[in-house]
mmCIF entry with sequence, helices, sheets and N, C-alpha, C, O atoms, coordinates in Angstrom:
data_MODEL
# 
_entry.id   MODEL 
# 
_entity.id                         1 
_entity.type                       polymer 
_entity.pdbx_number_of_molecules   1 
# 
_entity_poly.entity_id                      1 
_entity_poly.type                           'polypeptide(L)' 
_entity_poly.nstd_linkage                   no 
_entity_poly.nstd_monomer                   no 
_entity_poly.pdbx_seq_one_letter_code       
;(UNK)(UNK)(UNK)(UNK)(UNK)(UNK)(UNK)(UNK)(UNK)(UNK)(UNK)(UNK)(UNK)(UNK)(UNK)(UNK)
(UNK)(UNK)(UNK)(UNK)(UNK)(UNK)(UNK)(UNK)(UNK)(UNK)(UNK)(UNK)(UNK)(UNK)(UNK)(UNK)
(UNK)(UNK)(UNK)(UNK)(UNK)(UNK)(UNK)(UNK)(UNK)(UNK)(UNK)(UNK)(UNK)(UNK)(UNK)(UNK)
(UNK)(UNK)(UNK)(UNK)(UNK)
;
_entity_poly.pdbx_seq_one_letter_code_can   XXXXXXXXXXXXXXXXXXXXXXXXXXXXXXXXXXXXXXXXXXXXXXXXXXXXX 
_entity_poly.pdbx_strand_id                 A 
# 
loop_
_entity_poly_seq.entity_id 
_entity_poly_seq.num 
_entity_poly_seq.mon_id 
_entity_poly_seq.hetero 
1 1  UNK n 
1 2  UNK n 
1 3  UNK n 
1 4  UNK n 
1 5  UNK n 
1 6  UNK n 
1 7  UNK n 
1 8  UNK n 
1 9  UNK n 
1 10 UNK n 
1 11 UNK n 
1 12 UNK n 
1 13 UNK n 
1 14 UNK n 
1 15 UNK n 
1 16 UNK n 
1 17 UNK n 
1 18 UNK n 
1 19 UNK n 
1 20 UNK n 
1 21 UNK n 
1 22 UNK n 
1 23 UNK n 
1 24 UNK n 
1 25 UNK n 
1 26 UNK n 
1 27 UNK n 
1 28 UNK n 
1 29 UNK n 
1 30 UNK n 
1 31 UNK n 
1 32 UNK n 
1 33 UNK n 
1 34 UNK n 
1 35 UNK n 
1 36 UNK n 
1 37 UNK n 
1 38 UNK n 
1 39 UNK n 
1 40 UNK n 
1 41 UNK n 
1 42 UNK n 
1 43 UNK n 
1 44 UNK n 
1 45 UNK n 
1 46 UNK n 
1 47 UNK n 
1 48 UNK n 
1 49 UNK n 
1 50 UNK n 
1 51 UNK n 
1 52 UNK n 
1 53 UNK n 
# 
_struct_asym.id          A 
_struct_asym.entity_id   1 
# 
loop_
_struct_conf.conf_type_id 
_struct_conf.id 
_struct_conf.pdbx_PDB_helix_id 
_struct_conf.beg_label_comp_id 
_struct_conf.beg_label_asym_id 
_struct_conf.beg_label_seq_id 
_struct_conf.pdbx_beg_PDB_ins_code 
_struct_conf.end_label_comp_id 
_struct_conf.end_label_asym_id 
_struct_conf.end_label_seq_id 
_struct_conf.pdbx_end_PDB_ins_code 
_struct_conf.beg_auth_comp_id 
_struct_conf.beg_auth_asym_id 
_struct_conf.beg_auth_seq_id 
_struct_conf.end_auth_comp_id 
_struct_conf.end_auth_asym_id 
_struct_conf.end_auth_seq_id 
_struct_conf.pdbx_PDB_helix_class 
_struct_conf.details 
_struct_conf.pdbx_PDB_helix_length 
HELX_P HELX_P1 AA1 UNK A 2  ? UNK A 16 ? UNK A 2  UNK A 16 1 ? 15 
HELX_P HELX_P2 AA2 UNK A 23 ? UNK A 36 ? UNK A 23 UNK A 36 1 ? 14 
HELX_P HELX_P3 AA3 UNK A 48 ? UNK A 51 ? UNK A 48 UNK A 51 1 ? 4  
# 
_struct_conf_type.id          HELX_P 
_struct_conf_type.criteria    ? 
_struct_conf_type.reference   ? 
# 
loop_
_atom_site.group_PDB 
_atom_site.id 
_atom_site.type_symbol 
_atom_site.label_atom_id 
_atom_site.label_alt_id 
_atom_site.label_comp_id 
_atom_site.label_asym_id 
_atom_site.label_entity_id 
_atom_site.label_seq_id 
_atom_site.pdbx_PDB_ins_code 
_atom_site.Cartn_x 
_atom_site.Cartn_y 
_atom_site.Cartn_z 
_atom_site.occupancy 
_atom_site.B_iso_or_equiv 
_atom_site.pdbx_formal_charge 
_atom_site.auth_seq_id 
_atom_site.auth_comp_id 
_atom_site.auth_asym_id 
_atom_site.auth_atom_id 
_atom_site.pdbx_PDB_model_num 
ATOM 1   N N  . UNK A 1 1  ? 167.522 103.574 54.142 1.00 0.00 ? 1  UNK A N  1 
ATOM 2   C CA . UNK A 1 1  ? 168.120 103.675 55.468 1.00 0.00 ? 1  UNK A CA 1 
ATOM 3   C C  . UNK A 1 1  ? 167.104 104.112 56.506 1.00 0.00 ? 1  UNK A C  1 
ATOM 4   O O  . UNK A 1 1  ? 167.079 103.536 57.594 1.00 0.00 ? 1  UNK A O  1 
ATOM 5   N N  . UNK A 1 2  ? 166.257 105.107 56.226 1.00 0.00 ? 2  UNK A N  1 
ATOM 6   C CA . UNK A 1 2  ? 165.271 105.503 57.205 1.00 0.00 ? 2  UNK A CA 1 
ATOM 7   C C  . UNK A 1 2  ? 164.324 104.400 57.541 1.00 0.00 ? 2  UNK A C  1 
ATOM 8   O O  . UNK A 1 2  ? 163.921 104.285 58.698 1.00 0.00 ? 2  UNK A O  1 
ATOM 9   N N  . UNK A 1 3  ? 163.937 103.568 56.581 1.00 0.00 ? 3  UNK A N  1 
ATOM 10  C CA . UNK A 1 3  ? 163.061 102.437 56.821 1.00 0.00 ? 3  UNK A CA 1 
ATOM 11  C C  . UNK A 1 3  ? 163.729 101.409 57.760 1.00 0.00 ? 3  UNK A C  1 
ATOM 12  O O  . UNK A 1 3  ? 163.045 100.788 58.573 1.00 0.00 ? 3  UNK A O  1 
ATOM 13  N N  . UNK A 1 4  ? 165.027 101.233 57.654 1.00 0.00 ? 4  UNK A N  1 
ATOM 14  C CA . UNK A 1 4  ? 165.742 100.297 58.505 1.00 0.00 ? 4  UNK A CA 1 
ATOM 15  C C  . UNK A 1 4  ? 165.803 100.842 59.943 1.00 0.00 ? 4  UNK A C  1 
ATOM 16  O O  . UNK A 1 4  ? 165.668 100.076 60.897 1.00 0.00 ? 4  UNK A O  1 
ATOM 17  N N  . UNK A 1 5  ? 166.003 102.131 60.098 1.00 0.00 ? 5  UNK A N  1 
ATOM 18  C CA . UNK A 1 5  ? 166.051 102.718 61.412 1.00 0.00 ? 5  UNK A CA 1 
ATOM 19  C C  . UNK A 1 5  ? 164.650 102.642 62.050 1.00 0.00 ? 5  UNK A C  1 
ATOM 20  O O  . UNK A 1 5  ? 164.541 102.371 63.246 1.00 0.00 ? 5  UNK A O  1 
ATOM 21  N N  . UNK A 1 6  ? 163.608 102.870 61.294 1.00 0.00 ? 6  UNK A N  1 
ATOM 22  C CA . UNK A 1 6  ? 162.254 102.744 61.835 1.00 0.00 ? 6  UNK A CA 1 
ATOM 23  C C  . UNK A 1 6  ? 161.954 101.311 62.283 1.00 0.00 ? 6  UNK A C  1 
ATOM 24  O O  . UNK A 1 6  ? 161.353 101.101 63.336 1.00 0.00 ? 6  UNK A O  1 
ATOM 25  N N  . UNK A 1 7  ? 162.368 100.342 61.492 1.00 0.00 ? 7  UNK A N  1 
ATOM 26  C CA . UNK A 1 7  ? 162.207 98.974  61.854 1.00 0.00 ? 7  UNK A CA 1 
ATOM 27  C C  . UNK A 1 7  ? 163.023 98.595  63.110 1.00 0.00 ? 7  UNK A C  1 
ATOM 28  O O  . UNK A 1 7  ? 162.552 97.848  63.968 1.00 0.00 ? 7  UNK A O  1 
ATOM 29  N N  . UNK A 1 8  ? 164.194 99.103  63.189 1.00 0.00 ? 8  UNK A N  1 
ATOM 30  C CA . UNK A 1 8  ? 165.064 98.800  64.371 1.00 0.00 ? 8  UNK A CA 1 
ATOM 31  C C  . UNK A 1 8  ? 164.432 99.439  65.634 1.00 0.00 ? 8  UNK A C  1 
ATOM 32  O O  . UNK A 1 8  ? 164.379 98.796  66.683 1.00 0.00 ? 8  UNK A O  1 
ATOM 33  N N  . UNK A 1 9  ? 163.971 100.650 65.540 1.00 0.00 ? 9  UNK A N  1 
ATOM 34  C CA . UNK A 1 9  ? 163.359 101.309 66.709 1.00 0.00 ? 9  UNK A CA 1 
ATOM 35  C C  . UNK A 1 9  ? 162.068 100.614 67.108 1.00 0.00 ? 9  UNK A C  1 
ATOM 36  O O  . UNK A 1 9  ? 161.775 100.525 68.301 1.00 0.00 ? 9  UNK A O  1 
ATOM 37  N N  . UNK A 1 10 ? 161.288 100.120 66.158 1.00 0.00 ? 10 UNK A N  1 
ATOM 38  C CA . UNK A 1 10 ? 160.091 99.410  66.453 1.00 0.00 ? 10 UNK A CA 1 
ATOM 39  C C  . UNK A 1 10 ? 160.412 98.068  67.144 1.00 0.00 ? 10 UNK A C  1 
ATOM 40  O O  . UNK A 1 10 ? 159.741 97.689  68.105 1.00 0.00 ? 10 UNK A O  1 
ATOM 41  N N  . UNK A 1 11 ? 161.387 97.388  66.675 1.00 0.00 ? 11 UNK A N  1 
ATOM 42  C CA . UNK A 1 11 ? 161.835 96.173  67.286 1.00 0.00 ? 11 UNK A CA 1 
ATOM 43  C C  . UNK A 1 11 ? 162.307 96.385  68.718 1.00 0.00 ? 11 UNK A C  1 
ATOM 44  O O  . UNK A 1 11 ? 161.923 95.645  69.623 1.00 0.00 ? 11 UNK A O  1 
ATOM 45  N N  . UNK A 1 12 ? 163.102 97.355  68.906 1.00 0.00 ? 12 UNK A N  1 
ATOM 46  C CA . UNK A 1 12 ? 163.591 97.664  70.303 1.00 0.00 ? 12 UNK A CA 1 
ATOM 47  C C  . UNK A 1 12 ? 162.468 98.121  71.198 1.00 0.00 ? 12 UNK A C  1 
ATOM 48  O O  . UNK A 1 12 ? 162.474 97.760  72.374 1.00 0.00 ? 12 UNK A O  1 
ATOM 49  N N  . UNK A 1 13 ? 161.503 98.891  70.728 1.00 0.00 ? 13 UNK A N  1 
ATOM 50  C CA . UNK A 1 13 ? 160.362 99.292  71.489 1.00 0.00 ? 13 UNK A CA 1 
ATOM 51  C C  . UNK A 1 13 ? 159.517 98.077  71.951 1.00 0.00 ? 13 UNK A C  1 
ATOM 52  O O  . UNK A 1 13 ? 159.118 97.961  73.110 1.00 0.00 ? 13 UNK A O  1 
ATOM 53  N N  . UNK A 1 14 ? 159.279 97.206  70.995 1.00 0.00 ? 14 UNK A N  1 
ATOM 54  C CA . UNK A 1 14 ? 158.491 96.006  71.345 1.00 0.00 ? 14 UNK A CA 1 
ATOM 55  C C  . UNK A 1 14 ? 159.230 95.137  72.357 1.00 0.00 ? 14 UNK A C  1 
ATOM 56  O O  . UNK A 1 14 ? 158.612 94.610  73.281 1.00 0.00 ? 14 UNK A O  1 
ATOM 57  N N  . UNK A 1 15 ? 160.549 94.979  72.197 1.00 0.00 ? 15 UNK A N  1 
ATOM 58  C CA . UNK A 1 15 ? 161.378 94.169  73.127 1.00 0.00 ? 15 UNK A CA 1 
ATOM 59  C C  . UNK A 1 15 ? 161.347 94.776  74.487 1.00 0.00 ? 15 UNK A C  1 
ATOM 60  O O  . UNK A 1 15 ? 161.220 94.055  75.477 1.00 0.00 ? 15 UNK A O  1 
ATOM 61  N N  . UNK A 1 16 ? 161.463 96.144  74.584 1.00 0.00 ? 16 UNK A N  1 
ATOM 62  C CA . UNK A 1 16 ? 161.466 96.776  75.878 1.00 0.00 ? 16 UNK A CA 1 
ATOM 63  C C  . UNK A 1 16 ? 160.207 96.708  76.607 1.00 0.00 ? 16 UNK A C  1 
ATOM 64  O O  . UNK A 1 16 ? 160.200 96.562  77.830 1.00 0.00 ? 16 UNK A O  1 
ATOM 65  N N  . UNK A 1 17 ? 159.111 96.811  75.896 1.00 0.00 ? 17 UNK A N  1 
ATOM 66  C CA . UNK A 1 17 ? 157.789 96.805  76.600 1.00 0.00 ? 17 UNK A CA 1 
ATOM 67  C C  . UNK A 1 17 ? 157.149 95.424  76.606 1.00 0.00 ? 17 UNK A C  1 
ATOM 68  O O  . UNK A 1 17 ? 155.961 95.292  76.898 1.00 0.00 ? 17 UNK A O  1 
ATOM 69  N N  . UNK A 1 18 ? 157.907 94.423  76.295 1.00 0.00 ? 18 UNK A N  1 
ATOM 70  C CA . UNK A 1 18 ? 157.457 93.029  76.392 1.00 0.00 ? 18 UNK A CA 1 
ATOM 71  C C  . UNK A 1 18 ? 158.239 92.230  77.394 1.00 0.00 ? 18 UNK A C  1 
ATOM 72  O O  . UNK A 1 18 ? 158.313 91.005  77.293 1.00 0.00 ? 18 UNK A O  1 
ATOM 73  N N  . UNK A 1 19 ? 158.818 92.892  78.350 1.00 0.00 ? 19 UNK A N  1 
ATOM 74  C CA . UNK A 1 19 ? 159.647 92.239  79.385 1.00 0.00 ? 19 UNK A CA 1 
ATOM 75  C C  . UNK A 1 19 ? 158.862 91.397  80.311 1.00 0.00 ? 19 UNK A C  1 
ATOM 76  O O  . UNK A 1 19 ? 159.352 90.358  80.756 1.00 0.00 ? 19 UNK A O  1 
ATOM 77  N N  . UNK A 1 20 ? 157.620 91.803  80.641 1.00 0.00 ? 20 UNK A N  1 
ATOM 78  C CA . UNK A 1 20 ? 156.808 91.165  81.614 1.00 0.00 ? 20 UNK A CA 1 
ATOM 79  C C  . UNK A 1 20 ? 156.406 89.746  81.200 1.00 0.00 ? 20 UNK A C  1 
ATOM 80  O O  . UNK A 1 20 ? 156.468 89.389  80.024 1.00 0.00 ? 20 UNK A O  1 
ATOM 81  N N  . UNK A 1 21 ? 156.006 88.970  82.158 1.00 0.00 ? 21 UNK A N  1 
ATOM 82  C CA . UNK A 1 21 ? 155.587 87.578  81.914 1.00 0.00 ? 21 UNK A CA 1 
ATOM 83  C C  . UNK A 1 21 ? 154.128 87.578  81.418 1.00 0.00 ? 21 UNK A C  1 
ATOM 84  O O  . UNK A 1 21 ? 153.719 86.648  80.722 1.00 0.00 ? 21 UNK A O  1 
ATOM 85  N N  . UNK A 1 22 ? 153.335 88.618  81.771 1.00 0.00 ? 22 UNK A N  1 
ATOM 86  C CA . UNK A 1 22 ? 151.939 88.652  81.393 1.00 0.00 ? 22 UNK A CA 1 
ATOM 87  C C  . UNK A 1 22 ? 151.663 90.010  80.732 1.00 0.00 ? 22 UNK A C  1 
ATOM 88  O O  . UNK A 1 22 ? 152.470 90.937  80.796 1.00 0.00 ? 22 UNK A O  1 
ATOM 89  N N  . UNK A 1 23 ? 150.515 90.082  80.111 1.00 0.00 ? 23 UNK A N  1 
ATOM 90  C CA . UNK A 1 23 ? 150.092 91.291  79.479 1.00 0.00 ? 23 UNK A CA 1 
ATOM 91  C C  . UNK A 1 23 ? 149.917 92.413  80.542 1.00 0.00 ? 23 UNK A C  1 
ATOM 92  O O  . UNK A 1 23 ? 150.250 93.572  80.296 1.00 0.00 ? 23 UNK A O  1 
ATOM 93  N N  . UNK A 1 24 ? 149.392 92.037  81.717 1.00 0.00 ? 24 UNK A N  1 
ATOM 94  C CA . UNK A 1 24 ? 149.163 93.018  82.774 1.00 0.00 ? 24 UNK A CA 1 
ATOM 95  C C  . UNK A 1 24 ? 150.498 93.644  83.255 1.00 0.00 ? 24 UNK A C  1 
ATOM 96  O O  . UNK A 1 24 ? 150.561 94.838  83.548 1.00 0.00 ? 24 UNK A O  1 
ATOM 97  N N  . UNK A 1 25 ? 151.537 92.828  83.326 1.00 0.00 ? 25 UNK A N  1 
ATOM 98  C CA . UNK A 1 25 ? 152.855 93.361  83.685 1.00 0.00 ? 25 UNK A CA 1 
ATOM 99  C C  . UNK A 1 25 ? 153.367 94.331  82.618 1.00 0.00 ? 25 UNK A C  1 
ATOM 100 O O  . UNK A 1 25 ? 153.930 95.383  82.919 1.00 0.00 ? 25 UNK A O  1 
ATOM 101 N N  . UNK A 1 26 ? 153.153 93.944  81.390 1.00 0.00 ? 26 UNK A N  1 
ATOM 102 C CA . UNK A 1 26 ? 153.615 94.797  80.242 1.00 0.00 ? 26 UNK A CA 1 
ATOM 103 C C  . UNK A 1 26 ? 152.843 96.120  80.269 1.00 0.00 ? 26 UNK A C  1 
ATOM 104 O O  . UNK A 1 26 ? 153.438 97.169  80.024 1.00 0.00 ? 26 UNK A O  1 
ATOM 105 N N  . UNK A 1 27 ? 151.569 96.103  80.553 1.00 0.00 ? 27 UNK A N  1 
ATOM 106 C CA . UNK A 1 27 ? 150.757 97.332  80.641 1.00 0.00 ? 27 UNK A CA 1 
ATOM 107 C C  . UNK A 1 27 ? 151.161 98.166  81.830 1.00 0.00 ? 27 UNK A C  1 
ATOM 108 O O  . UNK A 1 27 ? 151.165 99.392  81.727 1.00 0.00 ? 27 UNK A O  1 
ATOM 109 N N  . UNK A 1 28 ? 151.493 97.577  82.932 1.00 0.00 ? 28 UNK A N  1 
ATOM 110 C CA . UNK A 1 28 ? 151.939 98.329  84.123 1.00 0.00 ? 28 UNK A CA 1 
ATOM 111 C C  . UNK A 1 28 ? 153.326 98.995  83.786 1.00 0.00 ? 28 UNK A C  1 
ATOM 112 O O  . UNK A 1 28 ? 153.557 100.142 84.169 1.00 0.00 ? 28 UNK A O  1 
ATOM 113 N N  . UNK A 1 29 ? 154.198 98.306  83.105 1.00 0.00 ? 29 UNK A N  1 
ATOM 114 C CA . UNK A 1 29 ? 155.487 98.820  82.747 1.00 0.00 ? 29 UNK A CA 1 
ATOM 115 C C  . UNK A 1 29 ? 155.313 100.089 81.814 1.00 0.00 ? 29 UNK A C  1 
ATOM 116 O O  . UNK A 1 29 ? 155.975 101.108 82.010 1.00 0.00 ? 29 UNK A O  1 
ATOM 117 N N  . UNK A 1 30 ? 154.406 99.977  80.807 1.00 0.00 ? 30 UNK A N  1 
ATOM 118 C CA . UNK A 1 30 ? 154.072 101.031 79.966 1.00 0.00 ? 30 UNK A CA 1 
ATOM 119 C C  . UNK A 1 30 ? 153.513 102.237 80.723 1.00 0.00 ? 30 UNK A C  1 
ATOM 120 O O  . UNK A 1 30 ? 153.886 103.379 80.456 1.00 0.00 ? 30 UNK A O  1 
ATOM 121 N N  . UNK A 1 31 ? 152.622 101.968 81.661 1.00 0.00 ? 31 UNK A N  1 
ATOM 122 C CA . UNK A 1 31 ? 152.046 103.043 82.493 1.00 0.00 ? 31 UNK A CA 1 
ATOM 123 C C  . UNK A 1 31 ? 153.059 103.754 83.311 1.00 0.00 ? 31 UNK A C  1 
ATOM 124 O O  . UNK A 1 31 ? 152.996 104.973 83.470 1.00 0.00 ? 31 UNK A O  1 
ATOM 125 N N  . UNK A 1 32 ? 154.054 102.969 83.871 1.00 0.00 ? 32 UNK A N  1 
ATOM 126 C CA . UNK A 1 32 ? 155.159 103.616 84.592 1.00 0.00 ? 32 UNK A CA 1 
ATOM 127 C C  . UNK A 1 32 ? 155.959 104.539 83.710 1.00 0.00 ? 32 UNK A C  1 
ATOM 128 O O  . UNK A 1 32 ? 156.284 105.663 84.095 1.00 0.00 ? 32 UNK A O  1 
ATOM 129 N N  . UNK A 1 33 ? 156.274 104.063 82.528 1.00 0.00 ? 33 UNK A N  1 
ATOM 130 C CA . UNK A 1 33 ? 157.099 104.936 81.591 1.00 0.00 ? 33 UNK A CA 1 
ATOM 131 C C  . UNK A 1 33 ? 156.304 106.134 81.165 1.00 0.00 ? 33 UNK A C  1 
ATOM 132 O O  . UNK A 1 33 ? 156.888 107.202 80.981 1.00 0.00 ? 33 UNK A O  1 
ATOM 133 N N  . UNK A 1 34 ? 155.030 106.028 80.998 1.00 0.00 ? 34 UNK A N  1 
ATOM 134 C CA . UNK A 1 34 ? 154.200 107.152 80.591 1.00 0.00 ? 34 UNK A CA 1 
ATOM 135 C C  . UNK A 1 34 ? 154.115 108.154 81.690 1.00 0.00 ? 34 UNK A C  1 
ATOM 136 O O  . UNK A 1 34 ? 154.072 109.355 81.420 1.00 0.00 ? 34 UNK A O  1 
ATOM 137 N N  . UNK A 1 35 ? 154.087 107.706 82.947 1.00 0.00 ? 35 UNK A N  1 
ATOM 138 C CA . UNK A 1 35 ? 153.995 108.546 84.132 1.00 0.00 ? 35 UNK A CA 1 
ATOM 139 C C  . UNK A 1 35 ? 155.246 109.403 84.272 1.00 0.00 ? 35 UNK A C  1 
ATOM 140 O O  . UNK A 1 35 ? 155.169 110.493 84.837 1.00 0.00 ? 35 UNK A O  1 
ATOM 141 N N  . UNK A 1 36 ? 156.376 108.957 83.786 1.00 0.00 ? 36 UNK A N  1 
ATOM 142 C CA . UNK A 1 36 ? 157.623 109.694 83.882 1.00 0.00 ? 36 UNK A CA 1 
ATOM 143 C C  . UNK A 1 36 ? 157.530 111.006 83.121 1.00 0.00 ? 36 UNK A C  1 
ATOM 144 O O  . UNK A 1 36 ? 158.124 112.001 83.536 1.00 0.00 ? 36 UNK A O  1 
ATOM 145 N N  . UNK A 1 37 ? 156.789 111.027 82.004 1.00 0.00 ? 37 UNK A N  1 
ATOM 146 C CA . UNK A 1 37 ? 156.759 112.165 81.157 1.00 0.00 ? 37 UNK A CA 1 
ATOM 147 C C  . UNK A 1 37 ? 155.421 112.908 81.135 1.00 0.00 ? 37 UNK A C  1 
ATOM 148 O O  . UNK A 1 37 ? 155.116 113.669 80.217 1.00 0.00 ? 37 UNK A O  1 
ATOM 149 N N  . UNK A 1 38 ? 154.617 112.647 82.213 1.00 0.00 ? 38 UNK A N  1 
ATOM 150 C CA . UNK A 1 38 ? 153.344 113.329 82.362 1.00 0.00 ? 38 UNK A CA 1 
ATOM 151 C C  . UNK A 1 38 ? 153.552 114.775 82.683 1.00 0.00 ? 38 UNK A C  1 
ATOM 152 O O  . UNK A 1 38 ? 154.383 115.082 83.537 1.00 0.00 ? 38 UNK A O  1 
ATOM 153 N N  . UNK A 1 39 ? 152.850 115.686 82.052 1.00 0.00 ? 39 UNK A N  1 
ATOM 154 C CA . UNK A 1 39 ? 152.948 117.120 82.278 1.00 0.00 ? 39 UNK A CA 1 
ATOM 155 C C  . UNK A 1 39 ? 151.746 117.526 83.113 1.00 0.00 ? 39 UNK A C  1 
ATOM 156 O O  . UNK A 1 39 ? 150.611 117.191 82.776 1.00 0.00 ? 39 UNK A O  1 
ATOM 157 N N  . UNK A 1 40 ? 151.989 118.248 84.203 1.00 0.00 ? 40 UNK A N  1 
ATOM 158 C CA . UNK A 1 40 ? 150.932 118.742 85.051 1.00 0.00 ? 40 UNK A CA 1 
ATOM 159 C C  . UNK A 1 40 ? 150.876 120.270 84.895 1.00 0.00 ? 40 UNK A C  1 
ATOM 160 O O  . UNK A 1 40 ? 151.884 120.965 85.020 1.00 0.00 ? 40 UNK A O  1 
ATOM 161 N N  . UNK A 1 41 ? 149.666 120.763 84.620 1.00 0.00 ? 41 UNK A N  1 
ATOM 162 C CA . UNK A 1 41 ? 149.454 122.156 84.489 1.00 0.00 ? 41 UNK A CA 1 
ATOM 163 C C  . UNK A 1 41 ? 149.144 122.740 85.866 1.00 0.00 ? 41 UNK A C  1 
ATOM 164 O O  . UNK A 1 41 ? 148.144 122.355 86.472 1.00 0.00 ? 41 UNK A O  1 
ATOM 165 N N  . UNK A 1 42 ? 149.952 123.641 86.372 1.00 0.00 ? 42 UNK A N  1 
ATOM 166 C CA . UNK A 1 42 ? 149.765 124.215 87.676 1.00 0.00 ? 42 UNK A CA 1 
ATOM 167 C C  . UNK A 1 42 ? 148.888 125.451 87.637 1.00 0.00 ? 42 UNK A C  1 
ATOM 168 O O  . UNK A 1 42 ? 148.096 125.663 88.556 1.00 0.00 ? 42 UNK A O  1 
ATOM 169 N N  . UNK A 1 43 ? 149.000 126.260 86.621 1.00 0.00 ? 43 UNK A N  1 
ATOM 170 C CA . UNK A 1 43 ? 148.194 127.477 86.505 1.00 0.00 ? 43 UNK A CA 1 
ATOM 171 C C  . UNK A 1 43 ? 147.760 127.627 85.050 1.00 0.00 ? 43 UNK A C  1 
ATOM 172 O O  . UNK A 1 43 ? 148.487 128.231 84.261 1.00 0.00 ? 43 UNK A O  1 
ATOM 173 N N  . UNK A 1 44 ? 146.595 127.096 84.671 1.00 0.00 ? 44 UNK A N  1 
ATOM 174 C CA . UNK A 1 44 ? 146.113 127.094 83.338 1.00 0.00 ? 44 UNK A CA 1 
ATOM 175 C C  . UNK A 1 44 ? 145.809 128.514 82.805 1.00 0.00 ? 44 UNK A C  1 
ATOM 176 O O  . UNK A 1 44 ? 145.730 128.731 81.595 1.00 0.00 ? 44 UNK A O  1 
ATOM 177 N N  . UNK A 1 45 ? 145.643 129.460 83.726 1.00 0.00 ? 45 UNK A N  1 
ATOM 178 C CA . UNK A 1 45 ? 145.328 130.854 83.300 1.00 0.00 ? 45 UNK A CA 1 
ATOM 179 C C  . UNK A 1 45 ? 146.545 131.730 83.328 1.00 0.00 ? 45 UNK A C  1 
ATOM 180 O O  . UNK A 1 45 ? 146.398 132.951 83.389 1.00 0.00 ? 45 UNK A O  1 
ATOM 181 N N  . UNK A 1 46 ? 147.709 131.199 83.289 1.00 0.00 ? 46 UNK A N  1 
ATOM 182 C CA . UNK A 1 46 ? 148.936 131.966 83.413 1.00 0.00 ? 46 UNK A CA 1 
ATOM 183 C C  . UNK A 1 46 ? 149.065 133.046 82.336 1.00 0.00 ? 46 UNK A C  1 
ATOM 184 O O  . UNK A 1 46 ? 149.444 134.175 82.645 1.00 0.00 ? 46 UNK A O  1 
ATOM 185 N N  . UNK A 1 47 ? 148.758 132.720 81.085 1.00 0.00 ? 47 UNK A N  1 
ATOM 186 C CA . UNK A 1 47 ? 148.861 133.637 79.997 1.00 0.00 ? 47 UNK A CA 1 
ATOM 187 C C  . UNK A 1 47 ? 147.527 134.375 79.721 1.00 0.00 ? 47 UNK A C  1 
ATOM 188 O O  . UNK A 1 47 ? 147.496 135.215 78.822 1.00 0.00 ? 47 UNK A O  1 
ATOM 189 N N  . UNK A 1 48 ? 146.485 134.113 80.414 1.00 0.00 ? 48 UNK A N  1 
ATOM 190 C CA . UNK A 1 48 ? 145.211 134.743 80.173 1.00 0.00 ? 48 UNK A CA 1 
ATOM 191 C C  . UNK A 1 48 ? 145.245 136.248 80.432 1.00 0.00 ? 48 UNK A C  1 
ATOM 192 O O  . UNK A 1 48 ? 144.647 137.030 79.693 1.00 0.00 ? 48 UNK A O  1 
ATOM 193 N N  . UNK A 1 49 ? 145.950 136.638 81.485 1.00 0.00 ? 49 UNK A N  1 
ATOM 194 C CA . UNK A 1 49 ? 146.052 138.101 81.803 1.00 0.00 ? 49 UNK A CA 1 
ATOM 195 C C  . UNK A 1 49 ? 146.914 138.824 80.772 1.00 0.00 ? 49 UNK A C  1 
ATOM 196 O O  . UNK A 1 49 ? 146.690 140.015 80.553 1.00 0.00 ? 49 UNK A O  1 
ATOM 197 N N  . UNK A 1 50 ? 147.865 138.191 80.138 1.00 0.00 ? 50 UNK A N  1 
ATOM 198 C CA . UNK A 1 50 ? 148.736 138.843 79.194 1.00 0.00 ? 50 UNK A CA 1 
ATOM 199 C C  . UNK A 1 50 ? 148.007 139.232 77.931 1.00 0.00 ? 50 UNK A C  1 
ATOM 200 O O  . UNK A 1 50 ? 148.382 140.210 77.285 1.00 0.00 ? 50 UNK A O  1 
ATOM 201 N N  . UNK A 1 51 ? 146.980 138.497 77.560 1.00 0.00 ? 51 UNK A N  1 
ATOM 202 C CA . UNK A 1 51 ? 146.254 138.752 76.317 1.00 0.00 ? 51 UNK A CA 1 
ATOM 203 C C  . UNK A 1 51 ? 145.336 139.926 76.448 1.00 0.00 ? 51 UNK A C  1 
ATOM 204 O O  . UNK A 1 51 ? 145.016 140.545 75.433 1.00 0.00 ? 51 UNK A O  1 
ATOM 205 N N  . UNK A 1 52 ? 144.869 140.292 77.677 1.00 0.00 ? 52 UNK A N  1 
ATOM 206 C CA . UNK A 1 52 ? 144.001 141.411 77.873 1.00 0.00 ? 52 UNK A CA 1 
ATOM 207 C C  . UNK A 1 52 ? 144.747 142.737 77.979 1.00 0.00 ? 52 UNK A C  1 
ATOM 208 O O  . UNK A 1 52 ? 145.766 142.799 78.666 1.00 0.00 ? 52 UNK A O  1 
ATOM 209 N N  . UNK A 1 53 ? 144.287 143.776 77.338 1.00 0.00 ? 53 UNK A N  1 
ATOM 210 C CA . UNK A 1 53 ? 144.981 145.080 77.442 1.00 0.00 ? 53 UNK A CA 1 
ATOM 211 C C  . UNK A 1 53 ? 144.802 145.817 78.768 1.00 0.00 ? 53 UNK A C  1 
ATOM 212 O O  . UNK A 1 53 ? 145.342 146.909 78.946 1.00 0.00 ? 53 UNK A O  1 
# 
């Protein structure tokens, strides 16, 4: 069952990211989706002060 679910998800992933007419359009679509979940660190030293006594 787990193998079937993996195959189904892979098929749907490929179908979703193959909507464009060209490879460049597909790459742009993937980049837009990746940008939705990009994490930006605003203060990288936020916990640095907590570790020091």
